[in-house]
N, CA and C atoms of all chains as a GROMACS GRO file, in nm:
protein
  312
    1MET      N    1   0.563  -0.754   2.689
    1MET     CA    2   0.506  -0.707   2.563
    1MET      C    3   0.395  -0.802   2.515
    2HIS      N    4   0.419  -0.931   2.535
    2HIS     CA    5   0.322  -1.028   2.485
    2HIS      C    6   0.190  -1.020   2.560
    3ARG      N    7   0.196  -0.956   2.679
    3ARG     CA    8   0.072  -0.948   2.758
    3ARG      C    9  -0.032  -0.861   2.689
    4LEU      N   10   0.016  -0.791   2.588
    4LEU     CA   11  -0.076  -0.709   2.509
    4LEU      C   12  -0.195  -0.792   2.461
    5TRP      N   13  -0.166  -0.921   2.426
    5TRP     CA   14  -0.271  -1.005   2.368
    5TRP      C   15  -0.363  -1.062   2.475
    6MET      N   16  -0.330  -1.035   2.601
    6MET     CA   17  -0.425  -1.070   2.707
    6MET      C   18  -0.520  -0.953   2.730
    7LEU      N   19  -0.477  -0.835   2.675
    7LEU     CA   20  -0.559  -0.714   2.690
    7LEU      C   21  -0.651  -0.701   2.569
    8PHE      N   22  -0.590  -0.720   2.451
    8PHE     CA   23  -0.670  -0.703   2.328
    8PHE      C   24  -0.685  -0.838   2.259
    9ASP      N   25  -0.802  -0.863   2.207
    9ASP     CA   26  -0.828  -0.988   2.139
    9ASP      C   27  -0.755  -0.990   2.005
   10PRO      N   28  -0.664  -1.088   1.982
   10PRO     CA   29  -0.588  -1.091   1.857
   10PRO      C   30  -0.675  -1.084   1.732
   11ARG      N   31  -0.794  -1.150   1.734
   11ARG     CA   32  -0.875  -1.150   1.612
   11ARG      C   33  -0.918  -1.009   1.576
   12GLN      N   34  -0.957  -0.932   1.679
   12GLN     CA   35  -1.002  -0.795   1.649
   12GLN      C   36  -0.884  -0.710   1.604
   13VAL      N   37  -0.770  -0.729   1.669
   13VAL     CA   38  -0.652  -0.650   1.633
   13VAL      C   39  -0.610  -0.681   1.490
   14MET      N   40  -0.606  -0.811   1.456
   14MET     CA   41  -0.562  -0.848   1.322
   14MET      C   42  -0.659  -0.796   1.216
   15THR      N   43  -0.790  -0.801   1.247
   15THR     CA   44  -0.889  -0.748   1.151
   15THR      C   45  -0.869  -0.599   1.134
   16GLY      N   46  -0.850  -0.529   1.245
   16GLY     CA   47  -0.830  -0.385   1.238
   16GLY      C   48  -0.707  -0.350   1.159
   17ILE      N   49  -0.598  -0.425   1.181
   17ILE     CA   50  -0.474  -0.398   1.107
   17ILE      C   51  -0.497  -0.420   0.959
   18ALA      N   52  -0.569  -0.528   0.924
   18ALA     CA   53  -0.590  -0.558   0.782
   18ALA      C   54  -0.668  -0.446   0.715
   19VAL      N   55  -0.775  -0.400   0.780
   19VAL     CA   56  -0.858  -0.296   0.721
   19VAL      C   57  -0.778  -0.166   0.709
   20ALA      N   58  -0.705  -0.131   0.816
   20ALA     CA   59  -0.628  -0.006   0.814
   20ALA      C   60  -0.520  -0.012   0.706
   21LEU      N   61  -0.452  -0.127   0.697
   21LEU     CA   62  -0.343  -0.141   0.601
   21LEU      C   63  -0.395  -0.134   0.459
   22LEU      N   64  -0.509  -0.198   0.434
   22LEU     CA   65  -0.566  -0.197   0.300
   22LEU      C   66  -0.605  -0.054   0.260
   23THR      N   67  -0.667   0.017   0.354
   23THR     CA   68  -0.707   0.155   0.324
   23THR      C   69  -0.585   0.241   0.294
   24LEU      N   70  -0.483   0.226   0.378
   24LEU     CA   71  -0.360   0.305   0.358
   24LEU      C   72  -0.296   0.272   0.225
   25ALA      N   73  -0.290   0.143   0.192
   25ALA     CA   74  -0.225   0.101   0.067
   25ALA      C   75  -0.301   0.157  -0.053
   26LEU      N   76  -0.436   0.148  -0.051
   26LEU     CA   77  -0.515   0.201  -0.163
   26LEU      C   78  -0.493   0.350  -0.176
   27THR      N   79  -0.494   0.420  -0.061
   27THR     CA   80  -0.476   0.565  -0.065
   27THR      C   81  -0.343   0.601  -0.129
   28ILE      N   82  -0.236   0.538  -0.080
   28ILE     CA   83  -0.103   0.573  -0.130
   28ILE      C   84  -0.090   0.540  -0.278
   29HIS      N   85  -0.143   0.422  -0.320
   29HIS     CA   86  -0.127   0.388  -0.462
   29HIS      C   87  -0.202   0.488  -0.550
   30PHE      N   88  -0.320   0.530  -0.507
   30PHE     CA   89  -0.394   0.625  -0.591
   30PHE      C   90  -0.330   0.763  -0.588
   31ILE      N   91  -0.270   0.800  -0.472
   31ILE     CA   92  -0.200   0.928  -0.468
   31ILE      C   93  -0.085   0.925  -0.568
   32LEU      N   94  -0.009   0.815  -0.567
   32LEU     CA   95   0.104   0.806  -0.658
   32LEU      C   96   0.057   0.808  -0.804
   33LEU      N   97  -0.055   0.741  -0.829
   33LEU     CA   98  -0.107   0.740  -0.967
   33LEU      C   99  -0.145   0.880  -1.012
   34SER      N  100  -0.180   0.967  -0.915
   34SER     CA  101  -0.226   1.101  -0.955
   34SER      C  102  -0.107   1.193  -0.982
   35THR      N  103   0.015   1.145  -0.958
   35THR     CA  104   0.131   1.231  -0.984
   35THR      C  105   0.187   1.199  -1.123
   36ASP      N  106   0.264   1.294  -1.177
   36ASP     CA  107   0.329   1.267  -1.306
   36ASP      C  108   0.448   1.174  -1.286
   37ARG      N  109   0.526   1.202  -1.176
   37ARG     CA  110   0.652   1.130  -1.161
   37ARG      C  111   0.630   0.982  -1.134
   38TYR      N  112   0.530   0.952  -1.053
   38TYR     CA  113   0.518   0.812  -1.010
   38TYR      C  114   0.400   0.742  -1.073
   39ASN      N  115   0.344   0.801  -1.180
   39ASN     CA  116   0.234   0.730  -1.248
   39ASN      C  117   0.295   0.624  -1.337
   40TRP      N  118   0.270   0.498  -1.303
   40TRP     CA  119   0.329   0.389  -1.378
   40TRP      C  120   0.235   0.334  -1.484
   41LEU      N  121   0.117   0.400  -1.502
   41LEU     CA  122   0.021   0.347  -1.600
   41LEU      C  123   0.014   0.435  -1.724
   42GLY      N  124  -0.004   0.566  -1.702
   42GLY     CA  125  -0.024   0.656  -1.816
   42GLY      C  126   0.098   0.657  -1.905
   43ASP      N  127   0.083   0.709  -2.030
   43ASP     CA  128   0.203   0.712  -2.117
   43ASP      C  129   0.296   0.820  -2.064
   44PRO      N  130   0.430   0.799  -2.074
   44PRO     CA  131   0.526   0.881  -2.000
   44PRO      C  132   0.507   1.031  -2.023
   45ASP      N  133   0.491   1.077  -2.149
   45ASP     CA  134   0.482   1.223  -2.166
   45ASP      C  135   0.340   1.264  -2.200
   46GLY      N  136   0.246   1.185  -2.156
   46GLY     CA  137   0.107   1.216  -2.193
   46GLY      C  138   0.043   1.308  -2.095
   47GLY      N  139   0.122   1.362  -2.002
   47GLY     CA  140   0.064   1.456  -1.906
   47GLY      C  141  -0.036   1.385  -1.817
   48GLY      N  142  -0.014   1.256  -1.796
   48GLY     CA  143  -0.094   1.183  -1.698
   48GLY      C  144  -0.215   1.117  -1.756
   49LEU      N  145  -0.271   1.166  -1.865
   49LEU     CA  146  -0.390   1.099  -1.919
   49LEU      C  147  -0.345   0.983  -2.007
   50ALA      N  148  -0.402   0.866  -1.985
   50ALA     CA  149  -0.360   0.749  -2.062
   50ALA      C  150  -0.391   0.776  -2.208
   51VAL      N  151  -0.511   0.839  -2.235
   51VAL     CA  152  -0.548   0.866  -2.375
   51VAL      C  153  -0.532   1.017  -2.396
   52SER      N  154  -0.460   1.055  -2.500
   52SER     CA  155  -0.437   1.199  -2.521
   52SER      C  156  -0.569   1.267  -2.558
   53THR      N  157  -0.585   1.394  -2.513
   53THR     CA  158  -0.713   1.464  -2.540
   53THR      C  159  -0.697   1.555  -2.662
   54HIS      N  160  -0.582   1.542  -2.734
   54HIS     CA  161  -0.561   1.630  -2.850
   54HIS      C  162  -0.652   1.585  -2.963
   55GLN      N  163  -0.728   1.677  -3.021
   55GLN     CA  164  -0.819   1.638  -3.130
   55GLN      C  165  -0.778   1.711  -3.258
   56GLU      N  166  -0.779   1.639  -3.372
   56GLU     CA  167  -0.745   1.703  -3.500
   56GLU      C  168  -0.862   1.792  -3.545
   57ALA      N  169  -0.829   1.888  -3.635
   57ALA     CA  170  -0.933   1.978  -3.685
   57ALA      C  171  -1.028   1.900  -3.776
   58MET      N  172  -1.149   1.955  -3.799
   58MET     CA  173  -1.247   1.890  -3.888
   58MET      C  174  -1.194   1.896  -4.031
   59PRO      N  175  -1.208   1.788  -4.107
   59PRO     CA  176  -1.169   1.795  -4.249
   59PRO      C  177  -1.262   1.891  -4.323
   60PRO      N  178  -1.218   1.953  -4.435
   60PRO     CA  179  -1.305   2.048  -4.510
   60PRO      C  180  -1.434   1.979  -4.554
   61ALA      N  181  -1.548   2.055  -4.545
   61ALA     CA  182  -1.678   1.995  -4.581
   61ALA      C  183  -1.683   1.970  -4.731
   62ARG      N  184  -1.740   1.855  -4.771
   62ARG     CA  185  -1.749   1.826  -4.916
   62ARG      C  186  -1.855   1.916  -4.976
   63SER      N  187  -1.833   1.967  -5.098
   63SER     CA  188  -1.930   2.061  -5.159
   63SER      C  189  -2.049   1.983  -5.213
   64MET      N  190  -1.099  -0.763   2.848
   64MET     CA  191  -0.983  -0.849   2.846
   64MET      C  192  -1.006  -0.960   2.744
   65SER      N  193  -0.897  -1.004   2.676
   65SER     CA  194  -0.916  -1.115   2.584
   65SER      C  195  -0.904  -1.244   2.664
   66SER      N  196  -0.944  -1.356   2.603
   66SER     CA  197  -0.952  -1.481   2.680
   66SER      C  198  -0.823  -1.561   2.670
   67LEU      N  199  -0.711  -1.494   2.632
   67LEU     CA  200  -0.587  -1.568   2.614
   67LEU      C  201  -0.515  -1.584   2.748
   68SER      N  202  -0.453  -1.701   2.763
   68SER     CA  203  -0.369  -1.723   2.882
   68SER      C  204  -0.232  -1.663   2.851
   69ASP      N  205  -0.147  -1.658   2.954
   69ASP     CA  206  -0.016  -1.599   2.935
   69ASP      C  207   0.062  -1.672   2.826
   70SER      N  208   0.058  -1.806   2.830
   70SER     CA  209   0.137  -1.883   2.733
   70SER      C  210   0.080  -1.865   2.592
   71GLU      N  211  -0.056  -1.859   2.582
   71GLU     CA  212  -0.115  -1.839   2.449
   71GLU      C  213  -0.077  -1.702   2.395
   72ALA      N  214  -0.074  -1.602   2.484
   72ALA     CA  215  -0.038  -1.468   2.440
   72ALA      C  216   0.106  -1.468   2.390
   73LYS      N  217   0.191  -1.540   2.461
   73LYS     CA  218   0.333  -1.548   2.420
   73LYS      C  219   0.344  -1.613   2.284
   74GLU      N  220   0.267  -1.721   2.266
   74GLU     CA  221   0.273  -1.795   2.140
   74GLU      C  222   0.226  -1.707   2.025
   75PHE      N  223   0.114  -1.636   2.048
   75PHE     CA  224   0.062  -1.550   1.941
   75PHE      C  225   0.159  -1.439   1.912
   76HIS      N  226   0.220  -1.386   2.018
   76HIS     CA  227   0.311  -1.272   2.000
   76HIS      C  228   0.429  -1.311   1.913
   77SER      N  229   0.481  -1.430   1.932
   77SER     CA  230   0.598  -1.469   1.850
   77SER      C  231   0.553  -1.485   1.704
   78ALA      N  232   0.434  -1.538   1.682
   78ALA     CA  233   0.385  -1.550   1.543
   78ALA      C  234   0.363  -1.412   1.485
   79TYR      N  235   0.309  -1.322   1.568
   79TYR     CA  236   0.282  -1.186   1.522
   79TYR      C  237   0.412  -1.118   1.480
   80LEU      N  238   0.516  -1.134   1.562
   80LEU     CA  239   0.645  -1.069   1.531
   80LEU      C  240   0.705  -1.127   1.404
   81THR      N  241   0.689  -1.259   1.384
   81THR     CA  242   0.741  -1.319   1.261
   81THR      C  243   0.673  -1.256   1.140
   82GLY      N  244   0.540  -1.248   1.149
   82GLY     CA  245   0.465  -1.191   1.037
   82GLY      C  246   0.504  -1.047   1.012
   83PHE      N  247   0.518  -0.972   1.121
   83PHE     CA  248   0.551  -0.831   1.107
   83PHE      C  249   0.689  -0.813   1.044
   84SER      N  250   0.788  -0.895   1.085
   84SER     CA  251   0.922  -0.876   1.028
   84SER      C  252   0.922  -0.916   0.881
   85GLY      N  253   0.839  -1.013   0.843
   85GLY     CA  254   0.827  -1.046   0.702
   85GLY      C  255   0.771  -0.929   0.623
   86PHE      N  256   0.666  -0.868   0.678
   86PHE     CA  257   0.603  -0.752   0.613
   86PHE      C  258   0.705  -0.640   0.601
   87LEU      N  259   0.782  -0.619   0.707
   87LEU     CA  260   0.881  -0.511   0.707
   87LEU      C  261   0.987  -0.535   0.600
   88ALA      N  262   1.032  -0.662   0.589
   88ALA     CA  263   1.136  -0.694   0.491
   88ALA      C  264   1.085  -0.665   0.350
   89ILE      N  265   0.961  -0.708   0.321
   89ILE     CA  266   0.904  -0.685   0.187
   89ILE      C  267   0.892  -0.535   0.162
   90ALA      N  268   0.846  -0.461   0.263
   90ALA     CA  269   0.826  -0.317   0.245
   90ALA      C  270   0.960  -0.248   0.219
   91LEU      N  271   1.064  -0.290   0.292
   91LEU     CA  272   1.196  -0.227   0.275
   91LEU      C  273   1.249  -0.252   0.135
   92VAL      N  274   1.233  -0.377   0.086
   92VAL     CA  275   1.282  -0.408  -0.048
   92VAL      C  276   1.205  -0.326  -0.150
   93ALA      N  277   1.072  -0.317  -0.133
   93ALA     CA  278   0.989  -0.242  -0.229
   93ALA      C  279   1.031  -0.096  -0.233
   94HIS      N  280   1.049  -0.038  -0.114
   94HIS     CA  281   1.087   0.103  -0.111
   94HIS      C  282   1.226   0.124  -0.168
   95TRP      N  283   1.318   0.028  -0.144
   95TRP     CA  284   1.453   0.043  -0.198
   95TRP      C  285   1.450   0.037  -0.351
   96LEU      N  286   1.372  -0.057  -0.405
   96LEU     CA  287   1.361  -0.069  -0.551
   96LEU      C  288   1.306   0.061  -0.609
   97LEU      N  289   1.200   0.112  -0.540
   97LEU     CA  290   1.137   0.233  -0.592
   97LEU      C  291   1.236   0.348  -0.588
   98TYR      N  292   1.314   0.354  -0.478
   98TYR     CA  293   1.406   0.467  -0.463
   98TYR      C  294   1.515   0.463  -0.569
   99THR      N  295   1.561   0.342  -0.602
   99THR     CA  296   1.666   0.334  -0.706
   99THR      C  297   1.605   0.371  -0.842
  100TRP      N  298   1.473   0.349  -0.857
  100TRP     CA  299   1.408   0.384  -0.984
  100TRP      C  300   1.385   0.534  -0.991
  101LYS      N  301   1.318   0.588  -0.892
  101LYS     CA  302   1.289   0.732  -0.892
  101LYS      C  303   1.296   0.784  -0.748
  102PRO      N  304   1.410   0.841  -0.707
  102PRO     CA  305   1.422   0.890  -0.570
  102PRO      C  306   1.324   1.001  -0.542
  103TRP      N  307   1.282   1.005  -0.413
  103TRP     CA  308   1.185   1.110  -0.382
  103TRP      C  309   1.244   1.214  -0.288
  104PHE      N  310   1.376   1.205  -0.266
  104PHE     CA  311   1.441   1.314  -0.189
  104PHE      C  312   1.549   1.372  -0.276
   0.00000   0.00000   0.00000
Protein backbone atom coordinates (compact mmCIF):
# COMPACT_ATOMS: atom_id res chain seq x y z
CA MET A 1 0.00 0.00 0.00
CA HIS A 2 2.82 2.38 0.86
CA ARG A 3 4.19 1.97 -2.65
CA LEU A 4 1.44 4.33 -3.66
CA TRP A 5 3.77 7.17 -2.70
CA MET A 6 6.38 5.91 -5.12
CA LEU A 7 3.74 6.30 -7.83
CA PHE A 8 2.22 9.61 -6.81
CA ASP A 9 4.14 12.55 -5.41
CA PRO A 10 2.95 13.13 -1.80
CA ARG A 11 3.08 16.93 -2.19
CA GLN A 12 0.68 16.88 -5.13
CA VAL A 13 -1.60 14.37 -3.45
CA MET A 14 -1.72 16.34 -0.20
CA THR A 15 -2.42 19.59 -2.09
CA GLY A 16 -5.18 17.92 -4.06
CA ILE A 17 -6.73 16.48 -0.90
CA ALA A 18 -6.63 19.88 0.81
CA VAL A 19 -8.33 21.65 -2.09
CA ALA A 20 -10.94 18.91 -2.54
CA LEU A 21 -11.67 18.75 1.19
CA LEU A 22 -12.01 22.51 1.50
CA THR A 23 -14.41 22.66 -1.45
CA LEU A 24 -16.48 19.80 -0.06
CA ALA A 25 -16.58 21.34 3.41
CA LEU A 26 -17.67 24.76 2.09
CA THR A 27 -20.33 23.14 -0.08
CA ILE A 28 -21.79 21.07 2.74
CA HIS A 29 -21.78 23.94 5.24
CA PHE A 30 -23.60 26.24 2.82
CA ILE A 31 -26.08 23.51 1.91
CA LEU A 32 -26.85 23.03 5.59
CA LEU A 33 -27.18 26.79 6.07
CA SER A 34 -29.77 26.85 3.29
CA THR A 35 -32.02 24.42 5.17
CA ASP A 36 -34.43 25.32 7.95
CA ARG A 37 -33.54 22.35 10.14
CA TYR A 38 -29.79 22.75 10.15
CA ASN A 39 -29.44 26.51 9.86
CA TRP A 40 -27.51 27.41 12.98
CA LEU A 41 -27.34 31.16 12.24
CA GLY A 42 -30.80 32.45 11.39
CA ASP A 43 -33.36 32.97 14.16
CA PRO A 44 -35.14 29.65 14.86
CA ASP A 45 -38.65 30.51 13.59
CA GLY A 46 -37.63 33.25 11.22
CA GLY A 47 -38.12 31.06 8.20
CA GLY A 48 -34.41 31.12 7.52
CA LEU A 49 -33.92 34.86 7.07
CA ALA A 50 -31.79 36.31 9.86
CA VAL A 51 -33.72 39.61 9.55
CA SER A 52 -37.50 39.31 9.28
CA THR A 53 -38.99 40.82 6.10
CA HIS A 54 -42.29 41.72 7.82
CA GLN A 55 -42.96 45.45 7.44
CA GLU A 56 -45.49 47.48 9.48
CA ALA A 57 -48.12 49.58 7.68
CA MET A 58 -47.46 53.30 7.04
CA PRO A 59 -48.63 55.53 9.92
CA PRO A 60 -51.58 57.86 8.97
CA ALA A 61 -50.41 60.99 7.08
CA ARG A 62 -50.42 64.16 9.19
CA SER A 63 -53.01 66.71 7.95
CA MET B 1 6.83 8.28 -10.78
CA SER B 2 7.58 10.19 -7.59
CA SER B 3 11.18 10.41 -6.38
CA LEU B 4 10.53 8.56 -3.10
CA SER B 5 12.46 5.46 -2.16
CA ASP B 6 10.68 2.46 -0.69
CA SER B 7 11.61 3.39 2.88
CA GLU B 8 10.61 7.05 2.37
CA ALA B 9 7.27 5.92 0.97
CA LYS B 10 6.77 3.71 4.02
CA GLU B 11 7.65 6.56 6.35
CA PHE B 12 5.28 8.96 4.62
CA HIS B 13 2.54 6.36 4.53
CA SER B 14 2.62 5.86 8.29
CA ALA B 15 2.43 9.63 8.84
CA TYR B 16 -0.39 9.82 6.31
CA LEU B 17 -2.36 7.09 8.11
CA THR B 18 -1.87 8.83 11.46
CA GLY B 19 -3.21 12.06 10.04
CA PHE B 20 -6.10 10.33 8.36
CA SER B 21 -7.17 8.47 11.51
CA GLY B 22 -7.06 11.76 13.43
CA PHE B 23 -9.28 13.37 10.80
CA LEU B 24 -11.63 10.39 10.93
CA ALA B 25 -11.89 10.55 14.73
CA ILE B 26 -12.75 14.26 14.65
CA ALA B 27 -15.30 13.72 11.87
CA LEU B 28 -16.97 10.84 13.75
CA VAL B 29 -17.26 12.90 16.94
CA ALA B 30 -18.66 15.87 14.99
CA HIS B 31 -21.24 13.75 13.22
CA TRP B 32 -22.21 12.00 16.46
CA LEU B 33 -22.72 15.35 18.22
CA LEU B 34 -24.77 16.62 15.31
CA TYR B 35 -26.86 13.45 15.23
CA THR B 36 -27.68 13.68 18.93
CA TRP B 37 -28.68 17.32 18.33
CA LYS B 38 -30.79 16.84 15.21
CA PRO B 39 -30.93 13.35 13.64
CA TRP B 40 -31.16 13.21 9.91
CA PHE B 41 -32.66 9.74 9.58
